[in-house]
PyMOL Python script that loads the backbone (N, CA, C, O; Angstrom):
from pymol import cmd

cmd.read_pdbstr("""\
ATOM      1  N   UNK A   1     145.929 190.027  57.828  1.00  0.00           N
ATOM      2  CA  UNK A   1     145.480 190.676  59.051  1.00  0.00           C
ATOM      3  C   UNK A   1     144.035 191.148  58.862  1.00  0.00           C
ATOM      4  O   UNK A   1     143.667 191.664  57.807  1.00  0.00           O
ATOM      5  N   UNK A   2     143.249 190.963  59.881  1.00  0.00           N
ATOM      6  CA  UNK A   2     141.841 191.383  59.864  1.00  0.00           C
ATOM      7  C   UNK A   2     141.777 192.902  59.923  1.00  0.00           C
ATOM      8  O   UNK A   2     142.256 193.506  60.882  1.00  0.00           O
ATOM      9  N   UNK A   3     141.185 193.525  58.900  1.00  0.00           N
ATOM     10  CA  UNK A   3     141.114 194.988  58.869  1.00  0.00           C
ATOM     11  C   UNK A   3     140.269 195.569  59.993  1.00  0.00           C
ATOM     12  O   UNK A   3     140.336 196.767  60.267  1.00  0.00           O
ATOM     13  N   UNK A   4     139.471 194.725  60.645  1.00  0.00           N
ATOM     14  CA  UNK A   4     138.620 195.176  61.744  1.00  0.00           C
ATOM     15  C   UNK A   4     139.122 194.684  63.102  1.00  0.00           C
ATOM     16  O   UNK A   4     138.383 194.708  64.086  1.00  0.00           O
ATOM     17  N   UNK A   5     140.366 194.243  63.152  1.00  0.00           N
ATOM     18  CA  UNK A   5     140.908 193.656  64.383  1.00  0.00           C
ATOM     19  C   UNK A   5     140.835 194.620  65.563  1.00  0.00           C
ATOM     20  O   UNK A   5     140.635 194.192  66.700  1.00  0.00           O
ATOM     21  N   UNK A   6     140.996 195.906  65.304  1.00  0.00           N
ATOM     22  CA  UNK A   6     140.954 196.881  66.392  1.00  0.00           C
ATOM     23  C   UNK A   6     139.573 196.989  67.022  1.00  0.00           C
ATOM     24  O   UNK A   6     139.446 197.447  68.157  1.00  0.00           O
ATOM     25  N   UNK A   7     138.546 196.577  66.303  1.00  0.00           N
ATOM     26  CA  UNK A   7     137.178 196.761  66.765  1.00  0.00           C
ATOM     27  C   UNK A   7     136.593 195.542  67.463  1.00  0.00           C
ATOM     28  O   UNK A   7     135.475 195.596  67.975  1.00  0.00           O
ATOM     29  N   UNK A   8     137.331 194.457  67.485  1.00  0.00           N
ATOM     30  CA  UNK A   8     136.813 193.236  68.097  1.00  0.00           C
ATOM     31  C   UNK A   8     137.006 193.263  69.610  1.00  0.00           C
ATOM     32  O   UNK A   8     138.043 193.695  70.113  1.00  0.00           O
ATOM     33  N   UNK A   9     135.994 192.798  70.317  1.00  0.00           N
ATOM     34  CA  UNK A   9     136.060 192.564  71.764  1.00  0.00           C
ATOM     35  C   UNK A   9     136.313 193.828  72.586  1.00  0.00           C
ATOM     36  O   UNK A   9     137.015 193.764  73.595  1.00  0.00           O
ATOM     37  N   UNK A  10     135.771 194.955  72.187  1.00  0.00           N
ATOM     38  CA  UNK A  10     135.916 196.173  72.973  1.00  0.00           C
ATOM     39  C   UNK A  10     134.651 196.502  73.755  1.00  0.00           C
ATOM     40  O   UNK A  10     134.550 197.574  74.351  1.00  0.00           O
ATOM     41  N   UNK A  11     133.694 195.595  73.755  1.00  0.00           N
ATOM     42  CA  UNK A  11     132.447 195.835  74.478  1.00  0.00           C
ATOM     43  C   UNK A  11     132.566 195.267  75.885  1.00  0.00           C
ATOM     44  O   UNK A  11     133.294 194.304  76.122  1.00  0.00           O
ATOM     45  N   UNK A  12     131.848 195.872  76.801  1.00  0.00           N
ATOM     46  CA  UNK A  12     131.815 195.363  78.169  1.00  0.00           C
ATOM     47  C   UNK A  12     131.143 193.998  78.173  1.00  0.00           C
ATOM     48  O   UNK A  12     130.202 193.774  77.411  1.00  0.00           O
ATOM     49  N   UNK A  13     131.604 193.092  79.008  1.00  0.00           N
ATOM     50  CA  UNK A  13     130.950 191.780  79.059  1.00  0.00           C
ATOM     51  C   UNK A  13     129.508 191.912  79.535  1.00  0.00           C
ATOM     52  O   UNK A  13     129.191 192.729  80.398  1.00  0.00           O
ATOM     53  N   UNK A  14     128.661 191.103  78.961  1.00  0.00           N
ATOM     54  CA  UNK A  14     127.243 191.131  79.339  1.00  0.00           C
ATOM     55  C   UNK A  14     127.074 190.562  80.740  1.00  0.00           C
ATOM     56  O   UNK A  14     127.740 189.596  81.110  1.00  0.00           O
ATOM     57  N   UNK A  15     126.199 191.152  81.499  1.00  0.00           N
ATOM     58  CA  UNK A  15     125.892 190.637  82.832  1.00  0.00           C
ATOM     59  C   UNK A  15     125.110 189.343  82.685  1.00  0.00           C
ATOM     60  O   UNK A  15     124.395 189.144  81.703  1.00  0.00           O
ATOM     61  N   UNK A  16     125.252 188.479  83.656  1.00  0.00           N
ATOM     62  CA  UNK A  16     124.504 187.228  83.572  1.00  0.00           C
ATOM     63  C   UNK A  16     123.022 187.514  83.779  1.00  0.00           C
ATOM     64  O   UNK A  16     122.649 188.451  84.485  1.00  0.00           O
ATOM     65  N   UNK A  17     122.196 186.704  83.160  1.00  0.00           N
ATOM     66  CA  UNK A  17     120.751 186.906  83.249  1.00  0.00           C
ATOM     67  C   UNK A  17     120.235 186.837  84.678  1.00  0.00           C
ATOM     68  O   UNK A  17     119.204 187.431  84.992  1.00  0.00           O
ATOM     69  N   UNK A  18     120.940 186.118  85.548  1.00  0.00           N
ATOM     70  CA  UNK A  18     120.462 185.970  86.917  1.00  0.00           C
ATOM     71  C   UNK A  18     120.605 187.265  87.719  1.00  0.00           C
ATOM     72  O   UNK A  18     119.958 187.417  88.755  1.00  0.00           O
ATOM     73  N   UNK A  19     121.444 188.204  87.257  1.00  0.00           N
ATOM     74  CA  UNK A  19     121.645 189.438  88.009  1.00  0.00           C
ATOM     75  C   UNK A  19     120.831 190.602  87.462  1.00  0.00           C
ATOM     76  O   UNK A  19     120.801 191.672  88.069  1.00  0.00           O
ATOM     77  N   UNK A  20     120.175 190.412  86.336  1.00  0.00           N
ATOM     78  CA  UNK A  20     119.410 191.500  85.733  1.00  0.00           C
ATOM     79  C   UNK A  20     118.013 191.575  86.317  1.00  0.00           C
ATOM     80  O   UNK A  20     117.339 190.558  86.484  1.00  0.00           O
ATOM     81  N   UNK A  21     117.588 192.783  86.623  1.00  0.00           N
ATOM     82  CA  UNK A  21     116.246 193.018  87.124  1.00  0.00           C
ATOM     83  C   UNK A  21     115.479 193.762  86.034  1.00  0.00           C
ATOM     84  O   UNK A  21     115.739 194.943  85.802  1.00  0.00           O
ATOM     85  N   UNK A  22     114.542 193.098  85.362  1.00  0.00           N
ATOM     86  CA  UNK A  22     113.808 193.751  84.267  1.00  0.00           C
ATOM     87  C   UNK A  22     113.116 195.040  84.684  1.00  0.00           C
ATOM     88  O   UNK A  22     112.934 195.927  83.851  1.00  0.00           O
ATOM     89  N   UNK A  23     112.729 195.171  85.934  1.00  0.00           N
ATOM     90  CA  UNK A  23     112.075 196.392  86.399  1.00  0.00           C
ATOM     91  C   UNK A  23     113.011 197.595  86.300  1.00  0.00           C
ATOM     92  O   UNK A  23     112.553 198.724  86.118  1.00  0.00           O
ATOM     93  N   UNK A  24     114.317 197.360  86.421  1.00  0.00           N
ATOM     94  CA  UNK A  24     115.268 198.462  86.285  1.00  0.00           C
ATOM     95  C   UNK A  24     115.228 199.054  84.882  1.00  0.00           C
ATOM     96  O   UNK A  24     115.341 200.268  84.715  1.00  0.00           O
ATOM     97  N   UNK A  25     115.067 198.203  83.874  1.00  0.00           N
ATOM     98  CA  UNK A  25     114.986 198.690  82.500  1.00  0.00           C
ATOM     99  C   UNK A  25     113.744 199.563  82.330  1.00  0.00           C
ATOM    100  O   UNK A  25     113.792 200.596  81.661  1.00  0.00           O
ATOM    101  N   UNK A  26     112.648 199.149  82.930  1.00  0.00           N
ATOM    102  CA  UNK A  26     111.416 199.942  82.850  1.00  0.00           C
ATOM    103  C   UNK A  26     111.603 201.300  83.514  1.00  0.00           C
ATOM    104  O   UNK A  26     111.149 202.317  82.989  1.00  0.00           O
ATOM    105  N   UNK A  27     112.270 201.320  84.666  1.00  0.00           N
ATOM    106  CA  UNK A  27     112.455 202.595  85.362  1.00  0.00           C
ATOM    107  C   UNK A  27     113.435 203.498  84.617  1.00  0.00           C
ATOM    108  O   UNK A  27     113.271 204.718  84.614  1.00  0.00           O
ATOM    109  N   UNK A  28     114.446 202.914  83.988  1.00  0.00           N
ATOM    110  CA  UNK A  28     115.383 203.714  83.196  1.00  0.00           C
ATOM    111  C   UNK A  28     114.676 204.291  81.977  1.00  0.00           C
ATOM    112  O   UNK A  28     114.886 205.455  81.635  1.00  0.00           O
ATOM    113  N   UNK A  29     113.844 203.495  81.318  1.00  0.00           N
ATOM    114  CA  UNK A  29     113.082 203.993  80.171  1.00  0.00           C
ATOM    115  C   UNK A  29     112.117 205.093  80.608  1.00  0.00           C
ATOM    116  O   UNK A  29     111.962 206.095  79.909  1.00  0.00           O
ATOM    117  N   UNK A  30     111.475 204.915  81.744  1.00  0.00           N
ATOM    118  CA  UNK A  30     110.564 205.942  82.256  1.00  0.00           C
ATOM    119  C   UNK A  30     111.324 207.236  82.549  1.00  0.00           C
ATOM    120  O   UNK A  30     110.817 208.325  82.280  1.00  0.00           O
ATOM    121  N   UNK A  31     112.528 207.126  83.096  1.00  0.00           N
ATOM    122  CA  UNK A  31     113.340 208.317  83.359  1.00  0.00           C
ATOM    123  C   UNK A  31     113.722 209.007  82.054  1.00  0.00           C
ATOM    124  O   UNK A  31     113.721 210.235  81.971  1.00  0.00           O
ATOM    125  N   UNK A  32     114.047 208.216  81.040  1.00  0.00           N
ATOM    126  CA  UNK A  32     114.376 208.796  79.733  1.00  0.00           C
ATOM    127  C   UNK A  32     113.171 209.522  79.150  1.00  0.00           C
ATOM    128  O   UNK A  32     113.304 210.630  78.630  1.00  0.00           O
ATOM    129  N   UNK A  33     112.012 208.910  79.233  1.00  0.00           N
ATOM    130  CA  UNK A  33     110.791 209.541  78.699  1.00  0.00           C
ATOM    131  C   UNK A  33     110.462 210.820  79.467  1.00  0.00           C
ATOM    132  O   UNK A  33     110.024 211.803  78.869  1.00  0.00           O
ATOM    133  N   UNK A  34     110.668 210.819  80.782  1.00  0.00           N
ATOM    134  CA  UNK A  34     110.374 212.026  81.563  1.00  0.00           C
ATOM    135  C   UNK A  34     111.378 213.139  81.271  1.00  0.00           C
ATOM    136  O   UNK A  34     111.110 214.310  81.538  1.00  0.00           O
ATOM    137  N   UNK A  35     112.547 212.762  80.715  1.00  0.00           N
ATOM    138  CA  UNK A  35     113.548 213.754  80.308  1.00  0.00           C
ATOM    139  C   UNK A  35     113.358 214.144  78.844  1.00  0.00           C
ATOM    140  O   UNK A  35     114.252 214.708  78.214  1.00  0.00           O
ATOM    141  N   UNK A  36     112.161 213.828  78.314  1.00  0.00           N
ATOM    142  CA  UNK A  36     111.783 214.175  76.938  1.00  0.00           C
ATOM    143  C   UNK A  36     112.613 213.472  75.876  1.00  0.00           C
ATOM    144  O   UNK A  36     112.801 214.007  74.783  1.00  0.00           O
ATOM    145  N   UNK A  37     113.110 212.284  76.183  1.00  0.00           N
ATOM    146  CA  UNK A  37     113.753 211.454  75.169  1.00  0.00           C
ATOM    147  C   UNK A  37     112.648 210.611  74.558  1.00  0.00           C
ATOM    148  O   UNK A  37     112.161 209.665  75.177  1.00  0.00           O
ATOM    149  N   UNK A  38     112.259 210.957  73.351  1.00  0.00           N
ATOM    150  CA  UNK A  38     111.104 210.330  72.703  1.00  0.00           C
ATOM    151  C   UNK A  38     111.494 209.493  71.488  1.00  0.00           C
ATOM    152  O   UNK A  38     110.665 209.271  70.605  1.00  0.00           O
ATOM    153  N   UNK A  39     112.727 209.031  71.430  1.00  0.00           N
ATOM    154  CA  UNK A  39     113.178 208.211  70.306  1.00  0.00           C
ATOM    155  C   UNK A  39     112.369 206.921  70.250  1.00  0.00           C
ATOM    156  O   UNK A  39     111.937 206.401  71.279  1.00  0.00           O
ATOM    157  N   UNK A  40     112.172 206.416  69.041  1.00  0.00           N
ATOM    158  CA  UNK A  40     111.429 205.169  68.878  1.00  0.00           C
ATOM    159  C   UNK A  40     112.177 204.001  69.523  1.00  0.00           C
ATOM    160  O   UNK A  40     111.563 203.075  70.053  1.00  0.00           O
ATOM    161  N   UNK A  41     113.501 204.057  69.471  1.00  0.00           N
ATOM    162  CA  UNK A  41     114.321 203.006  70.078  1.00  0.00           C
ATOM    163  C   UNK A  41     115.315 203.661  71.031  1.00  0.00           C
ATOM    164  O   UNK A  41     115.993 204.623  70.674  1.00  0.00           O
ATOM    165  N   UNK A  42     115.389 203.129  72.237  1.00  0.00           N
ATOM    166  CA  UNK A  42     116.339 203.609  73.237  1.00  0.00           C
ATOM    167  C   UNK A  42     117.158 202.406  73.670  1.00  0.00           C
ATOM    168  O   UNK A  42     116.601 201.397  74.102  1.00  0.00           O
ATOM    169  N   UNK A  43     118.475 202.505  73.557  1.00  0.00           N
ATOM    170  CA  UNK A  43     119.333 201.392  73.961  1.00  0.00           C
ATOM    171  C   UNK A  43     119.670 201.542  75.436  1.00  0.00           C
ATOM    172  O   UNK A  43     120.221 202.557  75.861  1.00  0.00           O
ATOM    173  N   UNK A  44     119.336 200.529  76.203  1.00  0.00           N
ATOM    174  CA  UNK A  44     119.629 200.505  77.635  1.00  0.00           C
ATOM    175  C   UNK A  44     120.491 199.277  77.878  1.00  0.00           C
ATOM    176  O   UNK A  44     120.070 198.150  77.621  1.00  0.00           O
ATOM    177  N   UNK A  45     121.700 199.504  78.376  1.00  0.00           N
ATOM    178  CA  UNK A  45     122.599 198.389  78.650  1.00  0.00           C
ATOM    179  C   UNK A  45     122.935 198.367  80.132  1.00  0.00           C
ATOM    180  O   UNK A  45     123.132 199.418  80.742  1.00  0.00           O
ATOM    181  N   UNK A  46     123.000 197.183  80.711  1.00  0.00           N
ATOM    182  CA  UNK A  46     123.366 197.098  82.125  1.00  0.00           C
ATOM    183  C   UNK A  46     124.821 197.509  82.324  1.00  0.00           C
ATOM    184  O   UNK A  46     125.652 197.352  81.429  1.00  0.00           O
ATOM    185  N   UNK A  47     125.108 198.022  83.478  1.00  0.00           N
ATOM    186  CA  UNK A  47     126.468 198.404  83.825  1.00  0.00           C
ATOM    187  C   UNK A  47     127.346 197.169  83.904  1.00  0.00           C
ATOM    188  O   UNK A  47     126.880 196.092  84.274  1.00  0.00           O
ATOM    189  N   UNK A  48     128.605 197.321  83.559  1.00  0.00           N
ATOM    190  CA  UNK A  48     129.531 196.200  83.693  1.00  0.00           C
ATOM    191  C   UNK A  48     130.076 196.115  85.109  1.00  0.00           C
ATOM    192  O   UNK A  48     130.767 195.156  85.455  1.00  0.00           O
ATOM    193  N   UNK A  49     129.768 197.122  85.937  1.00  0.00           N
ATOM    194  CA  UNK A  49     130.226 197.141  87.325  1.00  0.00           C
ATOM    195  C   UNK A  49     129.135 196.591  88.231  1.00  0.00           C
ATOM    196  O   UNK A  49     127.957 196.887  88.030  1.00  0.00           O
ATOM    197  N   UNK A  50     129.511 195.792  89.228  1.00  0.00           N
ATOM    198  CA  UNK A  50     128.495 195.318  90.178  1.00  0.00           C
ATOM    199  C   UNK A  50     127.982 196.472  91.023  1.00  0.00           C
ATOM    200  O   UNK A  50     128.675 197.471  91.215  1.00  0.00           O
ATOM    201  N   UNK A  51     126.781 196.329  91.517  1.00  0.00           N
ATOM    202  CA  UNK A  51     126.187 197.395  92.343  1.00  0.00           C
ATOM    203  C   UNK A  51     126.752 197.401  93.727  1.00  0.00           C
ATOM    204  O   UNK A  51     126.364 198.230  94.549  1.00  0.00           O
TER     205      UNK A  51
END
""", "prot")
cmd.dss("prot")
cmd.show_as("cartoon", "prot")
cmd.util.cbc("prot")
cmd.orient("prot")
């Protein structure tokens, strides 16, 4: 038995590239920066729910 079996496939499915708007990532990052989130790396993931 795979000792990591519980951890496989628990991530939300990735949205297709045709539905992603790169400008949204920029606006989310800008909102994070305005909220004083100054981390060198910020993970931004698209919602798994349609808008």
